[in-house]
C-alpha positions as CSV (number, residue, x, y, z in Angstrom):
1,M,-23.8,12.9,-25.5
2,A,-22.8,10.3,-27.4
3,D,-23.8,6.6,-27.9
4,P,-21.6,4.5,-25.2
5,T,-18.9,3.0,-27.8
6,P,-16.1,0.5,-26.5
7,A,-12.8,1.4,-26.9
8,T,-10.4,-0.9,-28.2
9,A,-8.2,-2.5,-25.0
10,P,-6.7,-5.9,-24.4
11,S,-9.1,-7.4,-22.6
12,P,-11.8,-10.0,-23.0
13,Y,-14.6,-8.0,-21.4
14,E,-16.3,-4.8,-23.1
15,T,-14.2,-2.0,-21.8
16,Y,-14.6,1.9,-22.0
17,I,-11.7,4.4,-22.0
18,L,-12.0,8.1,-21.0
19,S,-9.2,10.2,-22.0
20,Q,-8.1,13.7,-21.8
21,G,-6.0,15.3,-24.1
22,T,-3.4,13.5,-26.2
23,G,-4.4,10.4,-24.2
24,D,-1.5,10.1,-21.7
25,T,-4.3,10.8,-19.0
26,C,-7.0,8.5,-19.0
27,C,-9.1,5.5,-17.1
28,T,-10.5,2.4,-18.3
29,I,-13.9,1.1,-17.0
30,V,-15.2,-2.5,-17.2
31,P,-19.1,-2.5,-17.0
32,E,-19.6,-6.1,-16.8
33,R,-16.8,-6.6,-14.4
34,G,-18.5,-5.1,-11.6
35,G,-18.5,-1.7,-12.8
36,I,-14.9,-1.5,-12.1
37,L,-12.4,1.3,-13.0
38,T,-9.0,-1.0,-13.8
39,Q,-6.9,2.1,-14.7
40,W,-6.0,5.4,-14.0
41,R,-3.3,7.4,-15.4
42,V,-2.2,11.0,-15.1
43,G,0.7,12.4,-17.6
44,G,1.7,9.0,-17.9
45,V,1.9,8.1,-14.8
46,E,0.0,4.6,-13.8
47,L,-1.9,5.4,-10.2
48,L,-3.5,1.7,-9.5
49,Y,-2.4,-1.5,-9.3
50,L,-4.5,-4.5,-11.0
51,D,-3.9,-7.8,-10.8
52,Q,-4.3,-8.9,-14.4
53,A,-4.7,-12.7,-14.1
54,R,-7.8,-12.2,-11.3
55,F,-9.3,-9.9,-13.2
56,L,-9.3,-12.4,-16.3
57,N,-11.0,-14.8,-14.2
58,P,-14.5,-14.4,-14.0
59,A,-14.8,-16.6,-10.8
60,L,-12.6,-14.4,-8.7
61,S,-13.0,-11.4,-7.4
62,V,-10.7,-8.3,-8.8
63,R,-7.6,-7.3,-6.8
64,G,-7.0,-4.3,-8.1
65,G,-8.6,-0.9,-9.8
66,I,-11.5,0.3,-7.5
67,P,-13.9,-2.3,-6.6
68,I,-17.4,-0.9,-5.7
69,L,-18.6,-1.9,-2.4
70,F,-22.6,-2.3,-1.9
71,P,-24.6,-2.8,0.2
72,I,-22.1,-3.6,2.7
73,C,-18.4,-2.3,3.5
74,G,-16.2,-5.3,4.9
75,N,-17.4,-8.6,6.0
76,L,-20.3,-10.1,8.0
77,P,-19.3,-12.4,11.2
78,G,-20.3,-15.7,9.0
79,D,-21.1,-13.7,6.0
80,T,-24.6,-13.3,7.8
81,Y,-27.1,-10.5,9.1
82,V,-30.7,-10.7,10.7
83,L,-33.5,-8.4,9.2
84,D,-36.7,-8.6,10.8
85,G,-36.0,-11.7,12.2
86,Q,-35.0,-13.2,9.0
87,T,-31.3,-14.3,8.5
88,Y,-29.6,-13.3,5.3
89,T,-26.7,-14.4,3.4
90,L,-24.3,-11.7,1.9
91,K,-20.4,-12.1,1.0
92,Q,-17.5,-9.8,1.9
93,H,-18.2,-6.1,0.1
94,G,-21.8,-7.0,-1.3
95,F,-22.5,-8.2,-4.5
96,A,-22.4,-5.0,-6.8
97,R,-18.6,-5.9,-7.3
98,A,-19.5,-8.8,-9.1
99,L,-22.4,-8.1,-11.1
100,P,-22.4,-6.7,-14.8
101,W,-23.4,-3.1,-14.6
102,S,-25.5,-1.5,-17.9
103,V,-24.1,1.6,-19.4
104,A,-26.6,4.5,-19.1
105,A,-24.3,7.4,-21.1
106,E,-21.3,8.4,-22.4
107,V,-19.7,11.9,-22.5
108,E,-17.0,12.5,-24.7
109,G,-14.7,15.8,-25.5
110,D,-13.2,18.3,-22.6
111,S,-15.0,16.9,-19.6
112,P,-15.2,13.1,-20.6
113,A,-17.6,10.9,-18.4
114,L,-19.4,7.6,-18.3
115,S,-22.5,6.6,-16.3
116,L,-23.5,3.0,-15.3
117,V,-26.3,1.5,-13.4
118,L,-27.4,-1.6,-11.8
119,T,-30.7,-2.4,-10.5
120,S,-32.0,-5.2,-8.3
121,D,-33.3,-8.4,-9.1
122,E,-34.3,-12.0,-8.0
123,A,-30.8,-12.8,-7.3
124,T,-29.8,-9.4,-5.6
125,R,-33.1,-9.9,-3.7
126,T,-32.3,-13.1,-2.0
127,A,-29.6,-11.7,-0.6
128,Y,-30.5,-8.1,0.3
129,P,-34.4,-8.1,0.1
130,F,-34.8,-4.8,-1.1
131,D,-35.6,-3.2,-4.7
132,F,-32.7,-0.4,-5.4
133,S,-31.2,1.5,-8.5
134,L,-27.8,2.4,-8.6
135,E,-26.2,4.8,-10.6
136,Y,-22.4,5.8,-10.5
137,S,-20.9,8.4,-12.8
138,Y,-16.9,8.2,-13.4
139,H,-15.7,11.8,-14.4
140,L,-12.1,12.4,-15.8
141,G,-10.5,15.6,-15.2
142,P,-6.6,16.5,-16.4
143,D,-5.3,15.6,-12.8
144,Y,-8.6,13.8,-10.8
145,L,-10.9,11.2,-11.3
146,E,-14.4,11.7,-9.6
147,I,-17.2,9.4,-8.7
148,R,-20.6,10.6,-8.6
149,Q,-23.3,7.9,-7.1
150,L,-26.6,8.0,-6.7
151,Y,-28.6,5.3,-4.4
152,Q,-32.3,4.8,-4.8
153,N,-34.7,3.2,-2.5
154,Q,-37.5,1.7,-4.7
155,S,-38.7,-0.4,-1.8
156,P,-42.0,0.3,-0.1
157,Q,-40.1,0.0,3.2
158,A,-36.7,1.8,4.8
159,M,-33.6,0.3,3.1
160,P,-30.6,0.1,5.3
161,L,-27.3,0.0,3.5
162,S,-23.4,0.8,3.8
163,F,-21.1,1.5,0.5
164,G,-17.8,2.5,-0.5
165,F,-14.7,2.0,-2.8
166,H,-11.7,-0.1,-2.5
167,P,-8.9,1.4,-4.6
168,Y,-5.9,-0.1,-5.0
169,F,-2.7,2.3,-5.3
170,A,0.6,1.5,-7.4
171,V,3.5,1.5,-5.1
172,G,7.1,0.9,-5.4
173,D,8.8,1.8,-2.2
174,K,6.2,1.6,0.9
175,T,8.5,3.2,3.3
176,Q,8.8,6.4,1.2
177,L,5.0,6.8,1.8
178,R,3.6,9.3,4.6
179,F,0.1,9.9,5.2
180,E,-2.4,12.8,6.2
181,I,-5.3,11.2,7.5
182,P,-7.8,13.1,9.7
183,A,-8.0,10.5,12.4
184,D,-5.8,10.4,15.6
185,T,-6.3,6.3,16.2
186,W,-6.9,3.3,14.3
187,W,-8.6,0.0,15.0
188,D,-6.9,-3.0,14.3
189,K,-9.1,-5.8,12.5
190,Q,-7.3,-8.8,14.1
191,T,-7.4,-7.9,17.7
192,G,-9.8,-5.3,18.1
193,T,-7.5,-2.5,19.7
194,A,-7.3,0.8,19.0
195,Q,-3.7,2.2,18.6
196,S,-2.2,5.8,17.6
197,F,-1.5,6.9,14.5
198,G,1.8,9.1,13.4
199,G,1.5,9.2,9.9
200,T,3.4,6.5,8.7
201,F,2.9,2.3,8.9
202,D,4.9,-0.8,9.8
203,F,5.2,-2.3,6.5
204,D,7.4,-5.1,7.8
205,Q,3.8,-6.7,9.0
206,P,2.7,-9.7,7.0
207,E,-0.7,-7.9,6.4
208,L,-1.9,-4.5,7.6
209,D,-6.1,-4.1,8.1
210,M,-7.0,-1.5,9.9
211,A,-9.9,1.3,10.5
212,F,-10.2,4.9,10.8
213,Y,-13.5,5.7,12.2
214,P,-15.2,8.2,12.5
215,V,-12.8,10.6,10.7
216,A,-12.8,13.8,11.6
217,G,-12.4,15.5,8.0
218,N,-13.5,15.1,4.6
219,Q,-9.6,14.8,3.1
220,A,-7.0,12.4,3.4
221,V,-3.7,12.9,1.8
222,I,-1.0,10.4,0.7
223,L,2.6,11.3,-0.1
224,D,4.6,9.3,-2.4
225,L,8.5,10.8,-2.0
226,E,9.9,8.2,-4.3
227,R,7.6,9.2,-7.4
228,Q,7.4,12.8,-6.1
229,I,3.5,13.0,-6.3
230,R,0.8,14.1,-3.6
231,L,-2.8,12.0,-4.1
232,T,-5.6,13.6,-2.6
233,L,-8.7,11.3,-1.5
234,S,-11.7,13.6,-1.0
235,Y,-15.3,12.3,-0.2
236,D,-18.4,13.5,0.6
237,T,-20.4,13.8,4.4
238,P,-22.0,9.9,4.0
239,F,-18.4,8.7,4.3
240,T,-17.3,8.2,7.8
241,T,-14.4,5.5,7.6
242,L,-11.0,5.2,6.0
243,V,-9.8,1.5,5.9
244,F,-6.2,0.9,5.1
245,W,-5.1,-2.4,4.0
246,T,-1.8,-3.7,2.2
247,V,0.1,-7.0,1.9
248,K,3.8,-7.4,2.4
249,D,5.9,-7.2,-0.4
250,Q,3.1,-6.6,-2.9
251,P,3.1,-3.3,-4.9
252,F,0.0,-1.7,-4.0
253,F,-1.9,-0.5,-0.7
254,C,-5.6,0.4,-0.4
255,L,-6.9,3.5,1.5
256,E,-11.0,2.7,1.3
257,P,-13.4,5.5,2.1
258,W,-16.3,3.6,3.5
259,S,-19.9,4.9,4.5
260,A,-19.7,2.6,7.6
261,P,-17.4,0.1,9.5
262,R,-17.9,-3.6,8.9
263,N,-20.8,-5.3,10.2
264,A,-22.8,-2.2,10.2
265,L,-25.7,-4.0,8.9
266,N,-25.7,-5.8,12.1
267,T,-24.9,-3.4,14.4
268,G,-26.5,-0.3,12.9
269,E,-23.4,1.9,13.6
270,A,-23.2,4.8,10.8
271,L,-25.7,2.8,8.8
272,T,-27.5,4.6,6.1
273,H,-31.1,4.5,5.7
274,L,-33.1,5.7,2.9
275,A,-36.6,6.0,3.2
276,P,-39.0,4.4,0.3
277,G,-38.8,5.9,-2.7
278,S,-36.0,8.1,-1.7
279,R,-32.5,8.8,-3.1
280,L,-29.1,9.5,-2.0
281,G,-26.4,11.8,-4.0
282,T,-22.7,11.3,-3.2
283,W,-19.1,11.4,-4.2
284,V,-15.7,10.5,-3.9
285,R,-12.9,12.3,-5.8
286,L,-9.0,11.5,-6.1
287,Q,-6.6,13.9,-7.4
288,V,-2.9,13.7,-8.0
289,T,-0.4,16.3,-8.3
290,P,3.4,16.9,-8.2
291,L,5.3,17.5,-4.8
C-alpha cells in the first residue's frame, strides 16, 4: 500500500487519479470537496457530467460527478426534522457532500483504490446529534467503478440514517436512452402521484424528478443507443430507492441509488438504524459495456 500522493490535475483542490492500463480508463477524486468523484472514463469515453464553474466555487454545491448523500437523501420539509422532541436543521442531501474528507489509504497497481474517511465533529453534531465514522473506498476496474462504504455508529444511542449517491451521467441525445429499472411505477415529486413506467421518459418536460420506491431488484440498466453503451448500476440490499432527475436541454441525467426515500428521517420509512457501536458495510457498482 503506497502513501497517498496527489496527482497533477487542473484543479485548485488536492486531486487523486486512479488509472488502469495506459490511463484511458481512470477516475478522479477530490477529498476536500465532499469526497466527490468528479470524473470516470472507460476506454477514453467520459461517463460523467461536471459543471466546472460550480465545482470551482466552494460556496456552491457541486452539480456533477458523484456527490455523496449522508445522513439524508433528498430534502426535508423546511429543512427540518424532529428527534426526541427537538427540532434540527439539515439541508438537502445532508452535509457529507459539503465537508472535506481525509485520505486513509491509496492502492496502486492493477486494482487501484482510494479510501476516504469522514468523522463527526461539533459542527455535524449541531445538525445531526450523533458520533459517527464513515469510510468510502473507490475501486477502479477495467470497465467498472465500485464504491464500498462503511458506516459506524460511535454514539451511546441508536443512530437513524439514510445514505446514497447522486451520479450525473453525461448524455448527448436523451431520446436515445432506454431504461431497465426494477419497478413498474414511479412517484412524481411535484404531484405526489404514482405513474406507470414503460422504459423511457418525456424529456420535453422542463424538469423530471421521480422516485422508484420500493425497487424489486438490485440492478438497473441504462442503454445509450447513441453511444452504443450499456451502463449497469448495481447496489447492495440496503438501497431501496432509485431517483431519476434531469433538466431539459442539459447534457446530463441522474439515476440515484438511495437507502430510503426523501424525508425518511421524519417518516421512518425504510430508515436504517445502527445500534450503538455497530457498523454497516455496503456497496454500489457501476459497469459500462458495449452494446
